[in-house]
C-alpha positions as CSV (number, residue, x, y, z in Angstrom):
1,X,-72.6,51.0,-0.4
2,X,-71.7,54.4,1.3
3,X,-73.0,54.7,4.8
4,X,-75.5,57.6,4.9
5,X,-74.7,59.7,8.5
6,X,-77.5,61.5,9.9
7,X,-74.9,64.1,11.2
8,X,-73.4,65.4,7.9
9,X,-70.5,67.4,9.8
10,X,-69.5,64.2,11.8
11,X,-65.9,63.1,11.1
12,X,-65.5,60.0,9.4
13,X,-62.5,58.1,7.9
14,X,-61.9,57.9,4.0
15,X,-59.4,55.4,2.9
16,X,-57.3,54.7,-0.2
17,X,-55.4,52.2,-1.5
18,X,-51.6,53.0,-2.3
19,X,-50.7,50.8,-5.1
20,X,-46.8,51.9,-5.4
21,X,-44.6,52.1,-2.2
22,X,-41.1,51.7,-1.6
23,X,-40.6,52.7,2.0
24,X,-41.6,50.6,5.1
25,X,-44.6,51.5,7.0
26,X,-43.2,53.0,10.0
27,X,-41.5,55.4,7.5
28,X,-44.5,56.4,6.0
29,X,-46.1,56.8,9.3
30,X,-43.4,59.2,10.7
31,X,-43.4,61.1,7.2
32,X,-47.1,61.7,7.9
33,X,-46.7,63.1,11.0
34,X,-44.4,65.8,9.8
35,X,-46.6,66.6,6.7
36,X,-47.4,70.8,6.9
37,X,-50.9,71.3,7.0
38,X,-52.9,73.6,4.4
39,X,-56.7,74.7,4.3
40,X,-56.6,73.2,0.6
41,X,-54.5,69.7,1.3
42,X,-56.1,66.8,3.0
43,X,-53.1,65.1,4.6
44,X,-53.3,61.4,5.5
45,X,-54.0,61.0,9.4
46,X,-52.5,57.2,9.3
47,X,-51.3,54.6,7.1
48,X,-52.1,51.0,7.8
49,X,-50.9,47.5,5.8
50,X,-52.9,44.2,5.7
51,X,-51.9,40.5,5.4
52,X,-51.3,40.9,1.9
53,X,-49.3,43.7,2.5
54,X,-51.4,46.2,0.8
55,X,-51.0,49.7,2.3
56,X,-54.0,51.9,2.9
57,X,-53.9,55.9,3.5
58,X,-56.6,57.1,5.9
59,X,-58.3,60.4,6.0
60,X,-60.5,62.4,8.5
61,X,-63.1,64.1,6.6
62,X,-66.7,65.4,7.0
63,X,-69.3,62.7,6.5
64,X,-70.8,65.4,3.9
65,X,-67.7,65.3,1.7
66,X,-67.1,63.2,-1.5
67,X,-64.7,63.3,-4.4
68,X,-65.0,65.8,-7.0
69,X,-65.9,63.1,-9.5
70,X,-68.6,62.1,-7.6
71,X,-69.9,65.4,-6.7
72,X,-70.2,66.8,-10.3
73,X,-72.0,63.7,-10.7
74,X,-74.4,64.2,-8.3
75,X,-74.8,67.9,-9.2
76,X,-75.9,66.6,-12.7
77,X,-77.8,63.6,-11.8
78,X,-80.0,65.9,-9.4
79,X,-80.5,68.5,-12.2
80,X,-81.9,65.5,-14.4
81,X,-84.3,64.7,-11.8
82,X,-82.6,61.8,-10.3
83,X,-82.8,63.2,-6.9
84,X,-82.4,60.1,-4.6
85,X,-78.7,61.0,-5.1
86,X,-78.9,63.7,-2.8
87,X,-78.3,62.0,0.7
88,X,-75.5,59.7,-0.8
89,X,-73.1,62.6,-1.3
90,X,-73.4,66.2,0.4
91,X,-77.3,66.6,1.0
92,X,-77.4,69.5,-1.9
93,X,-79.6,72.6,-1.4
94,X,-80.6,74.3,-4.4
95,X,-78.2,77.2,-3.9
96,X,-75.3,74.5,-4.3
97,X,-76.2,73.1,-7.7
98,X,-74.8,76.4,-8.8
99,X,-70.8,76.5,-8.5
100,X,-68.1,78.3,-9.9
101,X,-65.6,76.5,-11.5
102,X,-63.2,79.6,-11.4
103,X,-63.3,79.6,-7.3
104,X,-62.5,75.6,-7.0
105,X,-59.9,76.2,-9.6
106,X,-58.1,79.1,-6.9
107,X,-58.3,76.7,-4.2
108,X,-56.7,74.0,-6.2
109,X,-53.9,76.5,-7.2
110,X,-53.2,77.6,-3.5
111,X,-53.0,73.6,-3.0
112,X,-50.5,73.1,-5.9
113,X,-48.2,76.3,-4.9
114,X,-47.7,74.9,-1.1
115,X,-47.0,71.3,-2.3
116,X,-44.6,72.6,-4.7
117,X,-42.9,75.0,-2.4
118,X,-42.9,71.8,0.0
119,X,-41.4,69.4,-1.9
120,X,-44.8,67.3,-1.6
121,X,-46.1,67.0,-5.1
122,X,-43.9,64.8,-7.4
123,X,-45.4,63.7,-10.5
124,X,-48.7,65.3,-10.3
125,X,-50.3,62.0,-11.0
126,X,-52.7,62.8,-8.1
127,X,-54.3,65.9,-9.9
128,X,-57.3,63.7,-10.5
129,X,-60.8,64.1,-10.0
130,X,-60.8,60.8,-7.9
131,X,-58.1,62.5,-5.5
132,X,-59.9,66.0,-5.2
133,X,-62.0,66.1,-2.1
134,X,-65.1,68.2,-1.8
135,X,-67.1,69.2,1.7
136,X,-68.8,72.0,3.3
137,X,-68.4,73.0,7.0
138,X,-70.4,74.2,9.8
139,X,-70.6,77.7,8.5
140,X,-71.5,76.2,4.7
141,X,-68.4,77.2,3.3
142,X,-67.1,75.0,0.4
143,X,-63.6,73.6,1.0
144,X,-61.7,71.8,-2.4
145,X,-58.7,69.9,-1.3
146,X,-56.2,67.5,-3.0
147,X,-55.6,64.4,-1.5
148,X,-52.1,64.1,-0.3
149,X,-51.4,60.5,-1.5
150,X,-47.5,61.2,-0.7
151,X,-46.0,60.8,-3.7
152,X,-42.7,61.5,-2.3
153,X,-43.1,57.7,-0.9
154,X,-42.7,56.5,-4.5
155,X,-39.0,55.9,-6.0
156,X,-40.6,56.4,-9.3
157,X,-43.4,59.0,-10.3
158,X,-44.3,56.8,-13.0
159,X,-45.2,53.9,-10.6
160,X,-48.4,55.8,-9.6
161,X,-51.0,56.0,-7.1
162,X,-53.2,54.5,-10.0
163,X,-53.3,53.6,-14.0
164,X,-55.5,56.5,-15.0
165,X,-53.2,58.6,-17.3
166,X,-56.2,60.6,-18.5
167,X,-55.0,64.1,-16.4
168,X,-51.3,63.2,-16.6
169,X,-49.5,66.1,-18.8
170,X,-47.7,65.1,-22.1
171,X,-44.3,65.4,-20.3
172,X,-45.5,62.7,-17.9
173,X,-47.1,60.7,-20.7
174,X,-44.2,60.2,-22.8
175,X,-41.8,59.6,-19.9
176,X,-44.2,56.6,-18.8
177,X,-44.6,55.5,-22.8
178,X,-40.7,55.8,-22.8
179,X,-40.0,53.9,-19.8
180,X,-42.7,51.1,-21.2
181,X,-40.7,50.7,-24.7
182,X,-37.4,50.5,-22.9
183,X,-38.1,48.8,-20.1
184,X,-34.4,47.9,-19.6
185,X,-33.4,51.9,-19.3
186,X,-34.7,53.4,-16.0
187,X,-35.7,56.9,-15.9
188,X,-33.7,58.9,-13.1
189,X,-36.1,60.8,-10.8
190,X,-34.9,62.7,-7.8
191,X,-35.3,61.1,-4.3
192,X,-37.5,63.0,-2.1
193,X,-36.1,63.1,1.6
194,X,-38.6,61.3,3.8
195,X,-38.0,63.6,7.0
196,X,-39.8,67.0,6.1
197,X,-37.5,68.9,8.7
198,X,-34.3,68.4,6.4
199,X,-36.1,68.3,2.9
200,X,-35.3,71.0,0.8
201,X,-37.6,73.6,-0.1
202,X,-37.9,75.0,-3.7
203,X,-37.0,78.8,-3.6
204,X,-38.6,79.5,-7.0
205,X,-41.5,77.3,-7.2
206,X,-43.0,79.2,-10.0
207,X,-40.6,78.7,-12.3
208,X,-41.2,76.5,-15.1
209,X,-39.8,73.1,-14.3
210,X,-41.5,73.0,-11.5
211,X,-45.1,74.0,-12.2
212,X,-45.9,73.0,-16.0
213,X,-47.2,69.5,-15.3
214,X,-49.3,70.9,-12.6
215,X,-51.1,73.6,-14.8
216,X,-52.0,71.1,-17.3
217,X,-53.6,68.8,-15.3
218,X,-55.7,71.2,-13.6
219,X,-56.8,72.6,-17.0
220,X,-58.2,69.3,-17.5
221,X,-59.8,69.4,-14.3
222,X,-61.3,72.6,-15.4
223,X,-63.0,71.0,-18.4
224,X,-64.0,68.2,-16.3
225,X,-65.8,70.5,-13.8
226,X,-67.6,72.5,-17.0
227,X,-68.3,69.2,-19.0
228,X,-68.9,66.6,-16.6
229,X,-67.2,64.4,-18.7
230,X,-63.6,63.2,-18.9
231,X,-61.3,65.1,-21.3
232,X,-60.1,61.9,-23.1
233,X,-61.8,58.8,-23.5
234,X,-60.2,55.2,-23.0
235,X,-56.7,54.5,-22.1
236,X,-54.6,57.4,-22.9
237,X,-51.5,56.9,-25.1
238,X,-50.5,60.0,-27.4
239,X,-49.1,63.0,-25.5
240,X,-50.5,65.5,-28.0
241,X,-54.0,65.6,-27.2
242,X,-56.3,68.3,-26.3
243,X,-60.1,68.2,-25.3
244,X,-62.2,67.8,-28.2
245,X,-65.3,69.7,-27.1
246,X,-64.3,72.7,-26.0
247,X,-66.0,74.9,-28.0
248,X,-69.1,74.1,-26.1
249,X,-67.5,75.6,-22.9
250,X,-68.1,79.4,-21.9
251,X,-65.5,81.4,-23.9
252,X,-63.5,82.5,-21.0
253,X,-63.5,79.1,-19.5
254,X,-62.6,77.5,-22.6
255,X,-59.3,79.9,-23.2
256,X,-58.3,78.9,-19.8
257,X,-58.5,75.2,-20.9
258,X,-56.6,75.9,-24.1
259,X,-54.0,77.8,-22.3
260,X,-53.2,75.4,-19.7
261,X,-53.4,72.4,-22.1
262,X,-50.7,73.9,-24.4
263,X,-48.6,71.1,-25.6
264,X,-45.4,73.0,-26.2
265,X,-43.9,73.1,-22.9
266,X,-41.8,76.4,-23.8
267,X,-45.3,77.5,-24.2
268,X,-47.6,76.5,-21.6
269,X,-48.1,79.3,-18.7
270,X,-46.7,78.7,-15.2
271,X,-48.8,78.0,-12.2
272,X,-48.7,81.9,-11.3
273,X,-49.3,82.9,-14.7
274,X,-52.0,80.9,-15.5
275,X,-53.4,81.8,-12.1
276,X,-53.2,85.6,-13.2
277,X,-55.3,84.5,-16.1
278,X,-58.3,82.9,-14.1
279,X,-58.2,86.3,-12.0
280,X,-58.8,88.4,-14.8
281,X,-61.3,85.9,-16.2
282,X,-63.5,85.8,-13.2
283,X,-63.8,89.6,-13.3
284,X,-66.0,88.9,-16.0
285,X,-67.2,85.3,-15.6
286,X,-68.7,86.1,-11.9
287,X,-70.8,89.0,-13.8
288,X,-72.2,86.7,-16.1
289,X,-72.6,83.2,-14.5
290,X,-72.6,81.0,-11.9
291,X,-72.0,78.0,-13.8
292,X,-75.2,75.9,-13.9
293,X,-73.4,72.2,-15.3
294,X,-75.0,70.7,-18.0
C-alpha cells in the first residue's frame, strides 16, 4: 500500500526492479554517477542487489509524484466521482483535472532527444506509461520525466526491463519475434560503453535510424493519455497494428497518433519532424481544448 505523506513536496525514494542486467553492480553504480542530468529525465540515484541477486534502481522523487498510468487513472476516477483516490496520488485540485496532452508530449520529446544524443536510450522499451513520472514542484509546475532504466546496461535490448510489448515499435517487435523463433541466432546489438565520459555521442540524432522507434512509442503514449486505455489489448504479437479507436480522439491528436504509428519505417516521421507537427497542431488545439479526459 502506498504511504500517504502529509508533506507532498517531501523527497522520497521510488524503486523499480531491473530484470535484465549484464554488468556487475559496482560498474552500474559508477555508470549512474556519471549520467548527465536533464529536467525531463529522472536518473536513478542508487542501485542495490538483494540476496537473490535481484537488482533494483532507486529514484529520488516528490511524494506527490506517480507514474503516468496512475496519474491518468486517478484523474479519470476523480471525474467519475471516486474522490477517495485523490490523496493516494497527486492531491489534485480541480484545475489539475484538465491537462494538455501536447504539452506532455513536448516534455517527453525533449527527454528523448537528449537521451538519444547521449546514447542513453537504446531500445526505447522504457517509453511506457509505467516508466514515465509525473509530479508538481513547489510552484505547481507540472514536470514530466522519463525514468532512465539504464538500458545501456543490457547486452540485448530485447531482454527488456519488462515483457510488456504494447508500446514497442514494429521493428522492435519484429526483432523480438525473430529471436524467439530462431533461438539459435543471436541478434547483434551494438554494445554501449558503460563509462559515459568515453561514450561516443550521436552527432545527428534526428536521423531516421535513431529516432523512429521513439516516435512510434510516443505516439502510443499520446493515444493512452487521450483515451485512458492501452492502445492494444493483451499480449501484442503482430507488429503491423494501429490503435483501433483513434476515430474517437480529437482530430488534431488523431492525426498525430496516426502519423507516429506509421508501420512503414520509410514513411514514419523522425522525432524532429513529429515535433514540428505537434507545434503546428498545438496552435489550433490550445484555442479549443484543455483536454478534459473521458
